[in-house]
C-alpha positions as CSV (number, residue, x, y, z in Angstrom):
1,L,76.1,79.9,64.9
2,V,72.6,78.7,65.3
3,E,72.0,77.7,61.9
4,S,75.7,76.0,61.9
5,R,74.3,73.8,64.7
6,L,70.8,73.4,63.6
7,S,70.7,69.5,63.1
8,D,71.9,69.4,66.7
9,N,69.2,68.8,69.3
10,D,71.7,69.3,72.6
11,F,72.3,73.3,71.0
12,G,71.0,75.2,73.3
13,V,71.0,78.6,75.1
14,K,74.2,77.6,77.6
15,D,76.1,77.1,74.1
16,L,74.5,80.3,72.9
17,A,76.0,82.0,75.5
18,T,78.6,80.2,75.6
19,H,79.2,81.2,71.9
20,L,78.5,85.2,72.9
21,N,81.0,85.3,75.9
22,L,77.9,86.3,77.7
23,S,76.8,84.5,80.9
24,E,73.1,83.1,79.7
25,R,71.3,85.4,81.9
26,Q,73.3,88.5,80.3
27,A,72.9,86.8,76.8
28,N,68.9,86.9,77.5
29,R,69.0,90.2,78.1
30,V,71.4,91.1,75.4
31,L,69.0,89.3,72.9
32,K,65.7,90.5,74.5
33,K,66.6,94.2,74.0
34,M,67.9,93.4,70.2
35,T,65.1,91.1,69.1
36,G,62.4,90.9,71.6
37,L,62.7,87.1,72.1
38,S,64.9,84.7,74.5
39,C,67.2,82.9,73.7
40,L,65.5,79.6,73.5
41,Q,62.5,81.2,71.6
42,F,65.5,83.0,69.2
43,I,66.6,79.3,68.9
44,R,63.1,77.8,68.4
45,E,62.4,80.6,66.1
46,I,65.1,80.0,63.6
47,K,64.5,76.0,63.7
48,L,61.0,76.7,63.0
49,Q,62.0,79.4,60.0
50,K,64.5,76.7,58.2
51,A,61.5,74.0,58.6
52,Y,59.0,76.1,57.1
53,R,61.7,77.1,54.0
54,F,62.0,73.1,54.0
55,L,58.5,72.9,53.6
56,E,58.1,75.2,51.1
57,L,60.8,74.2,49.0
58,R,60.2,70.2,49.6
59,Q,63.3,69.3,50.7
60,Y,62.5,66.1,53.0
61,A,59.8,63.6,52.0
62,T,58.4,63.1,55.9
63,I,57.4,66.1,58.6
64,A,59.9,63.4,61.0
65,E,62.6,64.1,58.4
66,I,62.4,67.8,58.4
67,A,61.6,67.9,62.8
68,Y,65.2,66.2,62.7
69,A,66.6,68.5,60.4
70,V,66.3,70.9,62.5
71,G,67.0,69.8,65.4
72,F,63.8,68.4,67.0
73,E,63.3,64.4,68.4
74,N,60.0,64.3,68.8
75,T,57.8,65.2,65.8
76,S,54.5,66.0,68.1
77,Y,56.5,68.5,69.8
78,F,57.8,70.4,66.4
79,T,54.4,70.1,64.7
80,R,52.6,71.4,67.8
81,L,55.2,74.4,67.8
82,F,54.9,75.3,64.3
83,T,51.4,75.3,64.1
84,E,51.4,77.3,66.8
85,R,54.0,79.6,64.9
86,F,52.6,79.7,61.3
87,G,48.8,78.3,61.9
88,K,48.8,75.6,59.9
89,K,50.2,72.0,60.2
90,P,53.5,70.8,58.3
91,S,51.3,68.4,56.6
92,E,49.2,71.1,55.4
93,F,52.5,71.5,53.1
94,L,53.1,68.1,51.7
95,R,49.8,67.6,50.1
């Protein structure tokens, strides 16, 4: 579900919980138990993993294109999250 709605920057915890037929609180509990991540962290992780794959495969020419493709409107926010998660800036992959 998350990958199919990847570029939709409005997709969030509420949408995920609704799709799972759970309340947001229940969805967080279930995902936390299964993955160790909250719903928000889970969605973010999938987006960042997809961005990493895009960078590896050089599917986009710019960081902004990748950020938008995985549902981030703010490129600097995307860059900060990506760097925190992978220890490298996205721009290092485009060199």
